[in-house]
A tleap script that builds the chain and sets N, CA, C and O, in Angstrom:
source leaprc.protein.ff14SB
mol = sequence {
  NMET LYS ASN LEU PHE ALA ALA ALA ALA LEU
  LEU ALA CYS SER SER SER ALA PHE ALA THR
  GLN ALA PRO GLU GLY ALA SER VAL TYR PHE
  ILE ALA PRO ALA ASP GLY ALA THR VAL SER
  GLN THR PHE THR VAL LYS PHE GLY LEU HIE
  GLY MET GLY VAL ALA PRO ALA GLY THR ASN
  VAL ALA ASN THR GLY HIE HIE HIE LEU LEU
  ILE ASP VAL ASP GLN LEU PRO ASP MET SER
  MET PRO LEU PRO ALA THR GLU HIE ILE LYS
  HIE PHE GLY GLY GLY GLN THR GLU THR GLN
  LEU THR LEU ALA PRO GLY LYS HIE THR LEU
  GLN LEU VAL LEU GLY ASP PHE ALA HIE ILE
  PRO PHE ASN PRO ALA VAL MET SER ASP LYS
  ILE THR VAL THR VAL CLYS
}
set mol.1.N position { 73.281 103.930 17.306 }
set mol.1.CA position { 73.560 102.789 17.128 }
set mol.1.C position { 72.342 101.735 17.791 }
set mol.1.O position { 71.239 101.359 17.396 }
set mol.2.N position { 73.471 101.390 19.449 }
set mol.2.CA position { 73.262 100.895 20.166 }
set mol.2.C position { 71.577 100.428 20.972 }
set mol.2.O position { 70.979 99.416 21.339 }
set mol.3.N position { 71.387 101.914 20.918 }
set mol.3.CA position { 70.102 102.491 21.272 }
set mol.3.C position { 68.425 101.623 20.607 }
set mol.3.O position { 67.414 101.146 21.121 }
set mol.4.N position { 69.099 101.870 18.882 }
set mol.4.CA position { 68.112 101.558 18.016 }
set mol.4.C position { 68.270 100.227 18.467 }
set mol.4.O position { 67.354 100.107 19.281 }
set mol.5.N position { 69.003 98.950 18.417 }
set mol.5.CA position { 69.521 98.114 18.404 }
set mol.5.C position { 68.244 97.341 19.739 }
set mol.5.O position { 67.602 96.300 19.597 }
set mol.6.N position { 68.233 98.079 20.676 }
set mol.6.CA position { 67.707 97.952 21.915 }
set mol.6.C position { 66.129 98.414 21.774 }
set mol.6.O position { 65.441 97.902 22.657 }
set mol.7.N position { 65.702 98.911 21.245 }
set mol.7.CA position { 64.085 99.543 21.095 }
set mol.7.C position { 63.906 98.256 19.852 }
set mol.7.O position { 63.170 97.305 20.119 }
set mol.8.N position { 64.276 98.285 19.161 }
set mol.8.CA position { 64.011 97.254 18.269 }
set mol.8.C position { 63.809 95.484 19.017 }
set mol.8.O position { 62.850 94.761 18.746 }
set mol.9.N position { 64.743 95.167 19.790 }
set mol.9.CA position { 64.600 94.033 20.611 }
set mol.9.C position { 63.486 94.233 21.473 }
set mol.9.O position { 63.086 93.115 21.800 }
set mol.10.N position { 62.907 94.980 21.911 }
set mol.10.CA position { 62.083 95.588 22.747 }
set mol.10.C position { 60.924 95.399 22.067 }
set mol.10.O position { 60.026 94.649 22.449 }
set mol.11.N position { 60.902 96.180 20.870 }
set mol.11.CA position { 59.371 95.804 20.415 }
set mol.11.C position { 59.132 94.265 20.094 }
set mol.11.O position { 58.045 93.703 20.225 }
set mol.12.N position { 60.186 93.725 19.698 }
set mol.12.CA position { 60.429 92.659 18.879 }
set mol.12.C position { 59.766 91.675 20.277 }
set mol.12.O position { 58.758 91.016 20.021 }
set mol.13.N position { 60.257 91.609 21.504 }
set mol.13.CA position { 59.758 90.996 22.468 }
set mol.13.C position { 58.022 91.316 22.681 }
set mol.13.O position { 57.288 90.482 23.210 }
set mol.14.N position { 57.639 92.346 22.294 }
set mol.14.CA position { 55.991 92.394 22.779 }
set mol.14.C position { 55.354 91.806 21.916 }
set mol.14.O position { 54.318 91.196 22.178 }
set mol.15.N position { 55.926 91.895 20.593 }
set mol.15.CA position { 54.842 91.358 19.584 }
set mol.15.C position { 53.899 89.447 19.800 }
set mol.15.O position { 53.967 88.525 20.613 }
set mol.16.N position { 53.386 89.643 18.949 }
set mol.16.CA position { 52.428 88.164 19.267 }
set mol.16.C position { 53.554 87.461 18.759 }
set mol.16.O position { 54.027 86.616 19.519 }
set mol.17.N position { 54.294 87.668 17.243 }
set mol.17.CA position { 55.103 86.844 16.693 }
set mol.17.C position { 55.604 86.221 17.321 }
set mol.17.O position { 55.753 85.023 17.081 }
set mol.18.N position { 56.294 87.139 18.935 }
set mol.18.CA position { 57.295 86.536 19.989 }
set mol.18.C position { 56.564 85.778 20.827 }
set mol.18.O position { 57.076 84.871 21.483 }
set mol.19.N position { 55.566 86.019 20.868 }
set mol.19.CA position { 54.772 85.071 22.512 }
set mol.19.C position { 55.266 83.768 22.398 }
set mol.19.O position { 55.789 83.441 21.333 }
set mol.20.N position { 55.171 82.815 23.500 }
set mol.20.CA position { 55.710 81.871 23.818 }
set mol.20.C position { 54.423 80.493 23.020 }
set mol.20.O position { 53.219 80.241 23.074 }
set mol.21.N position { 55.558 79.999 22.406 }
set mol.21.CA position { 54.489 79.081 21.430 }
set mol.21.C position { 53.720 77.919 22.127 }
set mol.21.O position { 54.498 77.123 22.654 }
set mol.22.N position { 52.499 77.630 22.263 }
set mol.22.CA position { 51.939 76.695 22.730 }
set mol.22.C position { 51.866 75.138 21.964 }
set mol.22.O position { 51.586 74.965 20.778 }
set mol.23.N position { 52.182 74.105 22.927 }
set mol.23.CA position { 52.441 72.792 22.106 }
set mol.23.C position { 50.690 72.418 21.840 }
set mol.23.O position { 49.715 72.597 22.571 }
set mol.24.N position { 50.840 71.756 20.286 }
set mol.24.CA position { 49.668 71.502 19.684 }
set mol.24.C position { 49.225 70.474 20.438 }
set mol.24.O position { 49.952 69.646 20.988 }
set mol.25.N position { 47.314 70.532 20.497 }
set mol.25.CA position { 46.835 70.251 21.215 }
set mol.25.C position { 46.049 70.726 23.025 }
set mol.25.O position { 45.035 70.434 23.660 }
set mol.26.N position { 47.336 71.630 23.222 }
set mol.26.CA position { 46.922 71.849 24.494 }
set mol.26.C position { 45.943 72.723 25.110 }
set mol.26.O position { 45.720 73.713 24.414 }
set mol.27.N position { 45.410 72.683 25.992 }
set mol.27.CA position { 43.509 73.111 26.132 }
set mol.27.C position { 43.980 73.345 27.938 }
set mol.27.O position { 44.792 72.774 28.667 }
set mol.28.N position { 43.048 74.421 28.132 }
set mol.28.CA position { 42.650 74.397 29.428 }
set mol.28.C position { 41.012 74.623 29.630 }
set mol.28.O position { 40.384 75.002 28.641 }
set mol.29.N position { 40.333 74.413 30.826 }
set mol.29.CA position { 38.887 73.878 30.917 }
set mol.29.C position { 38.573 73.893 32.596 }
set mol.29.O position { 39.326 73.453 33.465 }
set mol.30.N position { 37.307 74.497 32.786 }
set mol.30.CA position { 37.096 74.139 33.902 }
set mol.30.C position { 36.399 72.821 34.046 }
set mol.30.O position { 35.736 72.253 33.178 }
set mol.31.N position { 36.715 72.298 35.625 }
set mol.31.CA position { 36.377 71.216 35.875 }
set mol.31.C position { 35.078 71.260 37.064 }
set mol.31.O position { 34.461 70.348 37.613 }
set mol.32.N position { 34.995 72.598 37.161 }
set mol.32.CA position { 33.675 72.798 38.181 }
set mol.32.C position { 34.395 74.187 38.476 }
set mol.32.O position { 35.471 74.452 39.011 }
set mol.33.N position { 33.295 75.043 37.873 }
set mol.33.CA position { 31.784 74.601 38.190 }
set mol.33.C position { 31.224 74.491 36.696 }
set mol.33.O position { 31.486 75.333 35.836 }
set mol.34.N position { 30.248 73.115 36.429 }
set mol.34.CA position { 29.753 72.998 35.105 }
set mol.34.C position { 29.512 74.664 34.744 }
set mol.34.O position { 29.599 75.657 35.466 }
set mol.35.N position { 29.127 74.482 33.108 }
set mol.35.CA position { 28.561 75.233 32.441 }
set mol.35.C position { 26.546 75.563 32.669 }
set mol.35.O position { 25.904 74.526 32.510 }
set mol.36.N position { 25.814 76.629 32.942 }
set mol.36.CA position { 25.419 76.583 33.443 }
set mol.36.C position { 25.031 76.321 34.875 }
set mol.36.O position { 23.820 76.100 34.866 }
set mol.37.N position { 25.381 76.264 35.780 }
set mol.37.CA position { 25.458 75.613 37.388 }
set mol.37.C position { 24.611 76.714 37.939 }
set mol.37.O position { 24.487 77.858 37.501 }
set mol.38.N position { 24.097 76.203 38.897 }
set mol.38.CA position { 23.994 77.819 40.344 }
set mol.38.C position { 24.653 77.011 41.371 }
set mol.38.O position { 24.778 75.840 41.729 }
set mol.39.N position { 25.038 78.277 41.692 }
set mol.39.CA position { 26.196 78.417 42.788 }
set mol.39.C position { 25.927 79.363 43.940 }
set mol.39.O position { 25.124 80.279 43.768 }
set mol.40.N position { 26.559 79.203 45.135 }
set mol.40.CA position { 26.654 79.937 46.164 }
set mol.40.C position { 27.277 81.091 45.943 }
set mol.40.O position { 27.931 81.345 44.931 }
set mol.41.N position { 27.110 81.768 46.807 }
set mol.41.CA position { 27.982 83.307 46.308 }
set mol.41.C position { 29.397 83.258 46.636 }
set mol.41.O position { 30.269 83.982 46.154 }
set mol.42.N position { 29.560 82.252 47.583 }
set mol.42.CA position { 30.956 81.530 47.386 }
set mol.42.C position { 30.869 80.093 46.800 }
set mol.42.O position { 30.085 79.256 47.248 }
set mol.43.N position { 31.782 79.845 45.702 }
set mol.43.CA position { 32.080 78.835 45.373 }
set mol.43.C position { 33.445 78.242 44.991 }
set mol.43.O position { 34.295 79.101 44.758 }
set mol.44.N position { 33.792 77.138 44.891 }
set mol.44.CA position { 34.919 76.339 44.104 }
set mol.44.C position { 35.284 76.318 42.513 }
set mol.44.O position { 34.581 75.673 41.736 }
set mol.45.N position { 36.061 76.825 42.210 }
set mol.45.CA position { 36.333 76.597 40.663 }
set mol.45.C position { 38.122 76.286 40.583 }
set mol.45.O position { 39.232 76.716 40.898 }
set mol.46.N position { 37.291 75.069 39.822 }
set mol.46.CA position { 38.684 74.305 39.836 }
set mol.46.C position { 39.189 74.155 38.265 }
set mol.46.O position { 38.350 74.233 37.368 }
set mol.47.N position { 40.403 73.966 38.001 }
set mol.47.CA position { 41.002 74.716 36.592 }
set mol.47.C position { 41.552 73.311 35.951 }
set mol.47.O position { 42.197 72.653 36.768 }
set mol.48.N position { 41.449 72.826 34.888 }
set mol.48.CA position { 41.849 71.655 34.092 }
set mol.48.C position { 42.790 72.948 32.977 }
set mol.48.O position { 42.665 74.081 32.512 }
set mol.49.N position { 44.232 71.164 33.042 }
set mol.49.CA position { 44.728 71.545 31.608 }
set mol.49.C position { 45.103 70.530 31.269 }
set mol.49.O position { 45.327 69.715 32.163 }
set mol.50.N position { 45.314 70.165 30.001 }
set mol.50.CA position { 45.824 68.926 28.604 }
set mol.50.C position { 46.651 69.427 28.308 }
set mol.50.O position { 46.581 70.656 28.328 }
set mol.51.N position { 47.834 68.823 27.890 }
set mol.51.CA position { 49.120 69.069 27.223 }
set mol.51.C position { 49.812 69.889 27.871 }
set mol.51.O position { 50.819 69.952 27.164 }
set mol.52.N position { 49.989 70.599 28.767 }
set mol.52.CA position { 51.414 71.293 29.307 }
set mol.52.C position { 50.913 70.715 30.505 }
set mol.52.O position { 49.966 69.964 30.738 }
set mol.53.N position { 52.318 71.581 31.632 }
set mol.53.CA position { 52.012 71.465 33.114 }
set mol.53.C position { 52.091 72.867 33.400 }
set mol.53.O position { 52.361 73.817 32.664 }
set mol.54.N position { 51.710 72.786 34.991 }
set mol.54.CA position { 51.405 74.647 35.461 }
set mol.54.C position { 52.713 74.736 36.406 }
set mol.54.O position { 53.165 73.878 37.164 }
set mol.55.N position { 53.150 75.953 36.147 }
set mol.55.CA position { 54.376 76.089 36.998 }
set mol.55.C position { 54.294 78.137 37.293 }
set mol.55.O position { 53.951 79.181 36.739 }
set mol.56.N position { 54.881 77.599 38.541 }
set mol.56.CA position { 54.223 79.677 38.679 }
set mol.56.C position { 54.899 80.491 38.046 }
set mol.56.O position { 55.921 80.169 37.440 }
set mol.57.N position { 54.489 81.516 38.086 }
set mol.57.CA position { 54.983 83.052 37.133 }
set mol.57.C position { 56.548 82.951 37.524 }
set mol.57.O position { 57.176 82.714 38.555 }
set mol.58.N position { 56.879 83.269 36.096 }
set mol.58.CA position { 58.131 83.996 36.724 }
set mol.58.C position { 59.354 82.307 36.109 }
set mol.58.O position { 60.542 82.421 35.808 }
set mol.59.N position { 58.545 80.948 36.098 }
set mol.59.CA position { 58.938 79.853 35.843 }
set mol.59.C position { 59.186 80.012 34.625 }
set mol.59.O position { 58.180 80.375 34.016 }
set mol.60.N position { 60.413 79.860 33.763 }
set mol.60.CA position { 60.430 79.647 32.359 }
set mol.60.C position { 61.167 78.226 31.623 }
set mol.60.O position { 62.235 78.023 31.046 }
set mol.61.N position { 59.966 77.384 31.989 }
set mol.61.CA position { 60.087 76.274 31.518 }
set mol.61.C position { 59.141 75.931 30.565 }
set mol.61.O position { 57.992 76.371 30.541 }
set mol.62.N position { 59.841 74.792 29.428 }
set mol.62.CA position { 59.288 75.038 27.798 }
set mol.62.C position { 57.850 74.441 28.362 }
set mol.62.O position { 58.139 73.925 29.442 }
set mol.63.N position { 56.709 74.308 28.170 }
set mol.63.CA position { 55.906 73.338 28.075 }
set mol.63.C position { 54.088 74.018 29.378 }
set mol.63.O position { 52.869 73.908 29.248 }
set mol.64.N position { 54.814 74.510 30.211 }
set mol.64.CA position { 54.435 74.896 31.102 }
set mol.64.C position { 53.704 76.501 31.186 }
set mol.64.O position { 54.062 77.324 30.343 }
set mol.65.N position { 52.465 76.972 32.450 }
set mol.65.CA position { 52.164 78.112 32.408 }
set mol.65.C position { 51.301 78.209 33.959 }
set mol.65.O position { 51.404 77.695 35.073 }
set mol.66.N position { 50.495 79.101 33.336 }
set mol.66.CA position { 49.732 79.186 34.692 }
set mol.66.C position { 48.823 80.048 34.294 }
set mol.66.O position { 49.120 81.024 33.606 }
set mol.67.N position { 47.272 79.706 34.793 }
set mol.67.CA position { 45.970 80.042 34.757 }
set mol.67.C position { 45.726 81.475 35.279 }
set mol.67.O position { 45.870 81.733 36.474 }
set mol.68.N position { 45.399 82.296 34.478 }
set mol.68.CA position { 44.470 83.490 34.683 }
set mol.68.C position { 42.910 83.358 34.623 }
set mol.68.O position { 42.449 82.760 33.650 }
set mol.69.N position { 42.064 83.851 35.555 }
set mol.69.CA position { 40.728 83.922 35.477 }
set mol.69.C position { 39.884 85.288 34.763 }
set mol.69.O position { 40.084 86.454 35.105 }
set mol.70.N position { 39.194 84.977 34.013 }
set mol.70.CA position { 38.358 86.416 33.456 }
set mol.70.C position { 37.453 86.104 33.797 }
set mol.70.O position { 37.014 84.976 33.573 }
set mol.71.N position { 36.696 87.217 34.630 }
set mol.71.CA position { 35.212 86.794 35.062 }
set mol.71.C position { 34.409 88.118 34.804 }
set mol.71.O position { 34.653 89.168 35.400 }
set mol.72.N position { 33.554 87.987 33.982 }
set mol.72.CA position { 32.710 88.828 33.048 }
set mol.72.C position { 33.092 89.579 32.126 }
set mol.72.O position { 32.413 90.479 31.635 }
set mol.73.N position { 34.253 89.265 31.800 }
set mol.73.CA position { 34.864 90.383 30.432 }
set mol.73.C position { 34.369 89.992 28.967 }
set mol.73.O position { 34.378 88.872 28.456 }
set mol.74.N position { 34.019 90.964 28.528 }
set mol.74.CA position { 33.192 91.326 26.936 }
set mol.74.C position { 34.443 90.594 26.195 }
set mol.74.O position { 34.592 89.498 25.655 }
set mol.75.N position { 35.330 91.810 26.445 }
set mol.75.CA position { 36.270 91.890 25.217 }
set mol.75.C position { 37.743 91.536 25.926 }
set mol.75.O position { 38.181 92.150 26.898 }
set mol.76.N position { 38.368 90.519 25.310 }
set mol.76.CA position { 39.250 90.004 26.228 }
set mol.76.C position { 40.129 91.494 25.796 }
set mol.76.O position { 39.760 92.450 25.112 }
set mol.77.N position { 41.593 91.193 26.599 }
set mol.77.CA position { 42.265 91.812 27.125 }
set mol.77.C position { 43.602 91.721 25.470 }
set mol.77.O position { 43.351 91.006 24.500 }
set mol.78.N position { 44.564 92.378 25.543 }
set mol.78.CA position { 45.182 92.345 24.337 }
set mol.78.C position { 46.365 91.330 24.283 }
set mol.78.O position { 47.471 91.554 24.775 }
set mol.79.N position { 46.102 90.489 23.801 }
set mol.79.CA position { 46.665 89.151 24.102 }
set mol.79.C position { 47.859 88.811 23.774 }
set mol.79.O position { 48.302 87.664 23.836 }
set mol.80.N position { 48.655 90.130 23.274 }
set mol.80.CA position { 50.424 89.928 22.862 }
set mol.80.C position { 51.365 90.479 23.834 }
set mol.80.O position { 52.591 90.554 23.753 }
set mol.81.N position { 50.218 91.020 25.194 }
set mol.81.CA position { 51.187 91.726 26.378 }
set mol.81.C position { 50.325 90.888 27.803 }
set mol.81.O position { 49.243 90.307 27.880 }
set mol.82.N position { 51.320 91.153 28.713 }
set mol.82.CA position { 51.034 90.637 29.796 }
set mol.82.C position { 49.567 91.133 30.484 }
set mol.82.O position { 49.250 92.307 30.677 }
set mol.83.N position { 48.509 89.578 30.899 }
set mol.83.CA position { 47.519 90.067 31.251 }
set mol.83.C position { 47.288 90.831 32.211 }
set mol.83.O position { 47.892 90.374 33.181 }
set mol.84.N position { 46.668 91.878 32.522 }
set mol.84.CA position { 46.538 92.688 33.674 }
set mol.84.C position { 45.883 92.001 34.617 }
set mol.84.O position { 45.043 91.145 34.340 }
set mol.85.N position { 46.223 92.331 35.832 }
set mol.85.CA position { 45.545 91.805 37.298 }
set mol.85.C position { 44.571 92.634 37.584 }
set mol.85.O position { 44.936 93.479 38.401 }
set mol.86.N position { 43.569 92.731 37.274 }
set mol.86.CA position { 41.736 93.879 37.952 }
set mol.86.C position { 41.257 92.413 38.664 }
set mol.86.O position { 41.556 91.246 38.917 }
set mol.87.N position { 40.076 93.690 38.782 }
set mol.87.CA position { 38.995 93.112 39.175 }
set mol.87.C position { 38.402 91.565 38.210 }
set mol.87.O position { 37.950 90.424 38.312 }
set mol.88.N position { 38.727 92.355 37.523 }
set mol.88.CA position { 37.841 90.796 36.138 }
set mol.88.C position { 38.476 89.828 35.751 }
set mol.88.O position { 38.127 88.717 35.354 }
set mol.89.N position { 40.250 90.710 36.002 }
set mol.89.CA position { 41.118 88.807 35.433 }
set mol.89.C position { 42.061 89.119 37.073 }
set mol.89.O position { 42.546 90.101 37.635 }
set mol.90.N position { 41.912 87.328 37.406 }
set mol.90.CA position { 42.952 87.175 38.170 }
set mol.90.C position { 43.780 86.612 37.680 }
set mol.90.O position { 43.849 86.208 36.519 }
set mol.91.N position { 44.584 86.512 38.606 }
set mol.91.CA position { 46.292 86.020 38.460 }
set mol.91.C position { 46.350 84.685 39.609 }
set mol.91.O position { 46.235 84.911 40.814 }
set mol.92.N position { 46.511 83.504 39.152 }
set mol.92.CA position { 46.987 82.789 39.902 }
set mol.92.C position { 48.647 81.894 39.736 }
set mol.92.O position { 49.084 80.747 39.639 }
set mol.93.N position { 49.145 83.372 39.787 }
set mol.93.CA position { 51.110 83.319 39.769 }
set mol.93.C position { 51.740 81.842 40.426 }
set mol.93.O position { 52.705 81.161 40.081 }
set mol.94.N position { 50.794 81.689 41.465 }
set mol.94.CA position { 51.566 80.749 42.718 }
set mol.94.C position { 51.442 78.941 41.576 }
set mol.94.O position { 52.366 78.129 41.604 }
set mol.95.N position { 50.478 78.771 40.942 }
set mol.95.CA position { 50.444 77.671 39.876 }
set mol.95.C position { 49.009 77.023 40.643 }
set mol.95.O position { 48.846 75.803 40.642 }
set mol.96.N position { 48.053 77.890 41.253 }
set mol.96.CA position { 46.992 77.084 41.653 }
set mol.96.C position { 46.480 76.375 40.486 }
set mol.96.O position { 46.718 76.527 39.288 }
set mol.97.N position { 45.522 75.352 41.277 }
set mol.97.CA position { 44.475 75.268 40.070 }
set mol.97.C position { 43.250 74.893 40.751 }
set mol.97.O position { 42.630 73.830 40.720 }
set mol.98.N position { 42.979 76.194 41.498 }
set mol.98.CA position { 41.431 75.984 41.992 }
set mol.98.C position { 41.599 77.262 43.016 }
set mol.98.O position { 42.669 77.706 43.431 }
set mol.99.N position { 40.268 77.746 43.322 }
set mol.99.CA position { 39.989 79.268 44.062 }
set mol.99.C position { 38.799 78.986 44.483 }
set mol.99.O position { 37.954 78.211 44.034 }
set mol.100.N position { 38.796 80.118 45.954 }
set mol.100.CA position { 37.643 79.962 46.334 }
set mol.100.C position { 37.212 81.224 45.480 }
set mol.100.O position { 38.054 82.080 45.212 }
set mol.101.N position { 35.606 81.365 44.955 }
set mol.101.CA position { 35.252 82.293 44.326 }
set mol.101.C position { 34.301 83.308 44.934 }
set mol.101.O position { 33.177 82.805 44.966 }
set mol.102.N position { 34.310 84.606 45.454 }
set mol.102.CA position { 33.007 85.508 45.573 }
set mol.102.C position { 32.030 86.176 44.825 }
set mol.102.O position { 32.515 87.113 44.190 }
set mol.103.N position { 31.115 86.061 44.711 }
set mol.103.CA position { 30.515 86.463 43.500 }
set mol.103.C position { 29.146 87.582 43.442 }
set mol.103.O position { 28.239 86.805 43.741 }
set mol.104.N position { 28.832 88.220 43.344 }
set mol.104.CA position { 27.723 89.053 43.785 }
set mol.104.C position { 26.039 88.339 43.099 }
set mol.104.O position { 26.089 88.205 41.877 }
set mol.105.N position { 24.735 87.929 43.709 }
set mol.105.CA position { 24.266 87.008 42.630 }
set mol.105.C position { 23.906 87.760 41.766 }
set mol.105.O position { 23.972 88.986 41.673 }
set mol.106.N position { 23.189 86.359 40.581 }
set mol.106.CA position { 23.329 87.057 39.029 }
set mol.106.C position { 23.913 86.082 38.409 }
set mol.106.O position { 24.367 85.148 39.069 }
set mol.107.N position { 24.012 86.102 37.098 }
set mol.107.CA position { 24.540 85.824 35.875 }
set mol.107.C position { 25.652 86.186 35.885 }
set mol.107.O position { 25.777 87.399 36.050 }
set mol.108.N position { 26.976 85.349 35.719 }
set mol.108.CA position { 28.333 85.472 35.654 }
set mol.108.C position { 29.025 84.647 34.589 }
set mol.108.O position { 28.688 83.465 34.505 }
set mol.109.N position { 30.021 85.154 33.700 }
set mol.109.CA position { 30.812 84.425 32.587 }
set mol.109.C position { 32.465 84.225 33.556 }
set mol.109.O position { 32.942 85.093 34.287 }
set mol.110.N position { 32.856 83.341 33.377 }
set mol.110.CA position { 34.015 82.613 33.568 }
set mol.110.C position { 34.998 82.183 32.567 }
set mol.110.O position { 34.762 81.079 32.075 }
set mol.111.N position { 35.978 82.756 32.176 }
set mol.111.CA position { 36.823 82.169 31.056 }
set mol.111.C position { 38.318 81.997 31.923 }
set mol.111.O position { 38.749 82.741 32.804 }
set mol.112.N position { 38.882 80.879 31.411 }
set mol.112.CA position { 40.281 80.694 31.691 }
set mol.112.C position { 40.748 81.292 30.411 }
set mol.112.O position { 40.122 81.512 29.375 }
set mol.113.N position { 42.616 81.610 30.879 }
set mol.113.CA position { 43.681 81.704 30.224 }
set mol.113.C position { 44.956 81.593 30.338 }
set mol.113.O position { 45.603 82.318 31.093 }
set mol.114.N position { 45.644 80.372 29.367 }
set mol.114.CA position { 47.220 80.078 29.929 }
set mol.114.C position { 47.899 81.208 29.744 }
set mol.114.O position { 47.883 81.834 28.685 }
set mol.115.N position { 48.640 81.591 30.929 }
set mol.115.CA position { 49.706 82.405 30.860 }
set mol.115.C position { 51.218 81.785 30.859 }
set mol.115.O position { 51.243 80.693 31.425 }
set mol.116.N position { 52.581 82.251 30.322 }
set mol.116.CA position { 53.627 81.823 29.941 }
set mol.116.C position { 53.646 82.355 31.010 }
set mol.116.O position { 52.669 82.751 31.645 }
set mol.117.N position { 55.619 82.456 31.534 }
set mol.117.CA position { 55.829 82.716 32.962 }
set mol.117.C position { 55.705 84.387 32.778 }
set mol.117.O position { 55.416 85.098 33.740 }
set mol.118.N position { 55.834 84.665 32.090 }
set mol.118.CA position { 55.597 86.663 32.185 }
set mol.118.C position { 54.317 87.228 32.203 }
set mol.118.O position { 54.106 88.439 32.270 }
set mol.119.N position { 53.256 86.147 32.129 }
set mol.119.CA position { 51.655 86.453 32.087 }
set mol.119.C position { 51.366 86.419 30.893 }
set mol.119.O position { 50.250 86.920 30.753 }
set mol.120.N position { 51.825 86.060 29.868 }
set mol.120.CA position { 51.582 86.671 27.805 }
set mol.120.C position { 50.676 85.410 27.660 }
set mol.120.O position { 50.940 84.454 28.388 }
set mol.121.N position { 49.753 85.328 26.889 }
set mol.121.CA position { 48.921 84.514 26.702 }
set mol.121.C position { 49.849 83.356 25.524 }
set mol.121.O position { 50.836 83.691 24.869 }
set mol.122.N position { 49.411 82.431 25.520 }
set mol.122.CA position { 50.432 81.457 24.877 }
set mol.122.C position { 50.097 81.780 23.099 }
set mol.122.O position { 49.162 82.472 22.697 }
set mol.123.N position { 50.670 81.391 22.609 }
set mol.123.CA position { 50.473 81.335 20.758 }
set mol.123.C position { 50.614 80.172 20.238 }
set mol.123.O position { 51.675 79.567 20.085 }
set mol.124.N position { 49.375 79.770 19.908 }
set mol.124.CA position { 48.184 80.201 19.727 }
set mol.124.C position { 47.271 80.056 21.314 }
set mol.124.O position { 47.373 79.055 22.024 }
set mol.125.N position { 46.616 80.957 21.577 }
set mol.125.CA position { 45.900 81.326 23.040 }
set mol.125.C position { 45.464 79.458 23.372 }
set mol.125.O position { 45.044 78.537 22.670 }
set mol.126.N position { 45.894 79.637 24.985 }
set mol.126.CA position { 45.641 78.403 25.339 }
set mol.126.C position { 44.249 79.072 26.279 }
set mol.126.O position { 44.535 79.971 27.070 }
set mol.127.N position { 43.347 78.802 26.220 }
set mol.127.CA position { 42.088 79.382 26.556 }
set mol.127.C position { 40.635 78.237 26.371 }
set mol.127.O position { 40.524 77.424 25.453 }
set mol.128.N position { 39.683 78.436 27.431 }
set mol.128.CA position { 38.762 78.090 27.694 }
set mol.128.C position { 37.529 79.054 26.814 }
set mol.128.O position { 37.458 80.241 26.496 }
set mol.129.N position { 36.549 77.731 26.607 }
set mol.129.CA position { 35.108 78.425 26.812 }
set mol.129.C position { 34.784 79.017 27.586 }
set mol.129.O position { 35.173 78.786 28.730 }
set mol.130.N position { 33.863 80.120 27.286 }
set mol.130.CA position { 33.389 80.429 28.223 }
set mol.130.C position { 32.259 80.125 28.714 }
set mol.130.O position { 31.306 80.126 27.935 }
set mol.131.N position { 32.032 79.784 30.119 }
set mol.131.CA position { 31.289 79.208 30.968 }
set mol.131.C position { 30.141 80.722 31.624 }
set mol.131.O position { 30.412 81.873 31.965 }
set mol.132.N position { 29.165 80.126 31.563 }
set mol.132.CA position { 28.089 81.065 32.532 }
set mol.132.C position { 27.550 80.028 33.800 }
set mol.132.O position { 27.316 78.836 33.602 }
set mol.133.N position { 27.421 80.591 34.919 }
set mol.133.CA position { 27.399 80.317 36.313 }
set mol.133.C position { 26.155 81.471 36.897 }
set mol.133.O position { 26.192 82.669 36.617 }
set mol.134.N position { 25.265 80.938 37.604 }
set mol.134.CA position { 24.448 81.653 38.079 }
set mol.134.C position { 24.742 81.660 39.743 }
set mol.134.O position { 25.085 80.685 40.411 }
set mol.135.N position { 24.500 83.110 40.247 }
set mol.135.CA position { 25.175 82.971 41.659 }
set mol.135.C position { 24.016 83.347 42.732 }
set mol.135.O position { 23.826 84.525 43.035 }
set mol.136.N position { 23.058 82.031 43.432 }
set mol.136.CA position { 21.885 82.399 44.281 }
set mol.136.C position { 22.215 83.348 45.413 }
set mol.136.O position { 21.330 83.724 46.182 }
savepdb mol mol.pdb
quit
């Protein structure tokens, strides 16, 4: 019986119904670059956040989270699970609010998703619009 309760608790914790709630009106956005910008191969990306605070991963404080940068992602990952760290999903679990990014020449899409202390997107998702940059 004890194992049944443990399994049920684990299942409940992984459900989006139990995801960390985002405060009303919270938003994440790009300060730079602007949508449609032409940039060098290495360029600065600055993250903006409204209605919440930034805290490193592992810091479970209400209304805080950390940034994840999605690069050339056509289909969102499972938003009820921790975001995977891949070449297309960059984690900023140290609480960083900007980064230097190096991309191959051509068009690329960028999108921000705020994750909670465990890298799980908030409910509702605190996610930027997708922007496009052209790397020269």
